VEXDREN-2710 file (C-alpha; in Angstrom, 1 decimal):
% VEXDREN-2710
k/r/px/py/pz
1/MET/1.9/11.1/-11.8
2/LEU/-0.3/11.4/-8.7
3/THR/-1.5/14.8/-7.5
4/ASN/0.2/16.5/-4.6
5/THR/-2.9/16.0/-2.4
6/LEU/-4.8/12.8/-2.2
7/ASN/-8.1/14.0/-0.9
8/THR/-10.8/12.6/-3.2
9/ASN/-11.2/9.1/-1.8
10/GLU/-7.9/7.8/-3.2
11/VAL/-7.2/6.4/0.3
12/LYS/-9.7/5.0/2.7
13/ASP/-9.6/3.6/6.3
14/SER/-11.1/0.4/7.5
15/ALA/-14.5/2.1/7.9
16/GLY/-14.4/3.3/4.2
17/ALA/-13.8/6.9/5.3
18/GLU/-11.5/9.1/3.3
19/VAL/-8.0/9.6/4.7
20/GLU/-6.3/12.7/3.2
21/PHE/-2.6/12.8/2.4
22/THR/-0.3/15.5/1.0
23/ARG/3.1/15.0/-0.7
24/LEU/6.1/15.6/1.5
25/SER/8.9/14.7/-0.9
26/ILE/9.6/13.4/-4.4
27/ALA/12.7/12.0/-5.8
28/ASP/13.6/10.3/-9.2
29/ARG/11.9/7.0/-8.4
30/SER/10.1/7.6/-5.1
31/THR/7.7/9.8/-3.3
32/VAL/6.3/10.1/0.3
33/PHE/2.9/11.5/1.4
34/ALA/2.0/12.5/5.0
35/LYS/-1.5/12.4/6.4
36/ILE/-3.0/15.8/6.5
37/SER/-3.4/17.1/10.1
38/GLU/-1.3/14.2/11.6
39/SER/0.3/14.7/15.0
40/PRO/4.1/15.2/14.7
41/ALA/4.5/12.6/17.4
42/THR/2.6/9.9/15.4
43/PRO/3.4/10.3/11.7
44/HIS/1.3/8.5/9.2
45/ARG/3.0/8.0/5.8
46/LEU/2.2/6.6/2.4
47/ALA/5.3/5.9/0.3
48/ILE/5.8/4.8/-3.3
49/SER/9.1/3.6/-4.7
50/HIS/10.5/1.8/-7.8
51/GLN/13.8/0.2/-8.4
52/GLU/15.0/-1.4/-11.6
53/SER/17.8/-4.0/-11.9
54/GLY/19.3/-6.1/-14.6
55/ALA/19.3/-5.5/-18.4
56/GLY/17.8/-6.9/-21.5
57/LEU/15.4/-9.8/-21.0
58/GLY/16.5/-10.0/-17.4
59/LYS/15.5/-6.4/-16.5
60/ARG/13.1/-6.3/-13.5
61/ARG/11.2/-3.5/-11.7
62/ARG/10.4/-3.8/-8.0
63/SER/7.6/-1.4/-7.1
64/VAL/6.5/-0.8/-3.6
65/VAL/3.4/1.0/-2.2
66/ARG/3.7/1.2/1.6
67/VAL/1.7/2.7/4.5
68/ASP/3.4/3.3/7.9
69/LYS/1.4/4.5/10.8
70/THR/2.8/5.4/14.2
71/VAL/0.4/4.8/17.1
72/VAL/0.7/4.8/20.9
73/SER/0.9/1.3/22.3
74/SER/-2.4/0.1/23.8
75/VAL/-0.3/-1.9/26.4
76/ASP/1.5/0.9/28.2
77/SER/0.0/4.1/26.6
78/VAL/3.4/5.7/26.3
79/THR/5.5/3.7/23.8
80/PRO/5.1/4.7/20.1
81/VAL/4.9/1.7/17.8
82/VAL/4.8/1.5/14.0
83/VAL/2.3/-0.6/12.0
84/SER/3.2/-1.1/8.3
85/ALA/1.6/-2.7/5.3
86/TYR/2.9/-2.8/1.8
87/ILE/2.5/-4.3/-1.6
88/VAL/5.5/-5.3/-3.7
89/LEU/5.1/-5.9/-7.5
90/ASP/8.2/-7.5/-9.0
91/THR/7.8/-7.4/-12.8
92/PRO/10.1/-8.8/-15.5
93/VAL/9.8/-5.6/-17.5
94/GLY/12.6/-6.7/-19.9
95/ALA/10.7/-9.8/-21.0
96/LEU/7.2/-8.3/-21.3
97/THR/5.8/-5.8/-23.8
98/VAL/2.5/-5.2/-22.0
99/ALA/1.4/-5.2/-18.4
100/THR/-1.3/-7.8/-18.8
101/GLU/0.2/-10.5/-16.5
102/PRO/1.4/-8.0/-13.8
103/THR/-2.2/-6.6/-13.9
104/HIS/-3.6/-10.1/-13.4
105/VAL/-1.5/-11.0/-10.4
106/LEU/-2.1/-7.6/-8.8
107/ALA/-5.9/-8.1/-9.3
108/GLU/-5.7/-11.6/-7.8
109/LEU/-3.8/-10.3/-4.8
110/MET/-6.2/-7.3/-4.2
111/SER/-9.3/-9.5/-4.6
112/PHE/-7.9/-12.1/-2.2
113/VAL/-7.1/-9.5/0.5
114/ALA/-10.3/-7.3/0.0
115/SER/-13.1/-9.7/-0.8
116/LEU/-14.9/-12.9/0.2
117/GLY/-14.8/-15.2/-2.8
118/ALA/-17.8/-14.6/-5.1
119/SER/-18.3/-11.1/-3.8
120/THR/-17.4/-8.1/-6.0
121/THR/-17.6/-5.8/-3.0
122/ILE/-14.4/-4.3/-1.8
123/LEU/-14.0/-4.8/2.0
124/TYR/-12.0/-2.2/3.8
125/ASP/-12.7/-3.5/7.3
126/GLY/-10.2/-6.4/7.2
127/THR/-12.8/-9.2/6.8
128/GLY/-11.6/-10.2/3.3
129/ASN/-10.1/-13.7/3.1
130/GLY/-6.5/-12.5/2.6
131/ALA/-6.9/-9.7/5.2
132/GLN/-7.9/-12.2/7.8
133/VAL/-4.9/-14.4/7.4
134/LEU/-2.6/-11.3/7.5
135/LEU/-4.4/-9.9/10.6
136/THR/-4.6/-13.2/12.5
137/GLY/-1.5/-15.1/11.4
138/GLY/-3.7/-17.8/9.9
139/LEU/-3.2/-20.1/7.0
END
């Protein structure tokens, strides 16, 4: 289980600077964190949730890690808008005894989004190959 305060570089912004969060709520299969010292008018949330469905070999778990950030529009300087990013891991937990393959696909996704091929450096600034296609709508 995560600690109630994420304040030791668990979350970083695009400049690689720490962003601190504190737990707002926790339920059976979900939790929500709020950015410490956020403005009430512009909430910044990190949410984690899990949902299981099916039974036996067909049992699956859908896990989501999501960040939602409310900002003021740069077009009219009045309208609040929400920017969201999330990762979904859909795992056939009923048909697997170890997490090897889910770990592989998660690693492949993270490396595609946060690196440039042969590089082993994690890029937080959105310049990774996968980050670029997400940010620009490219293919």
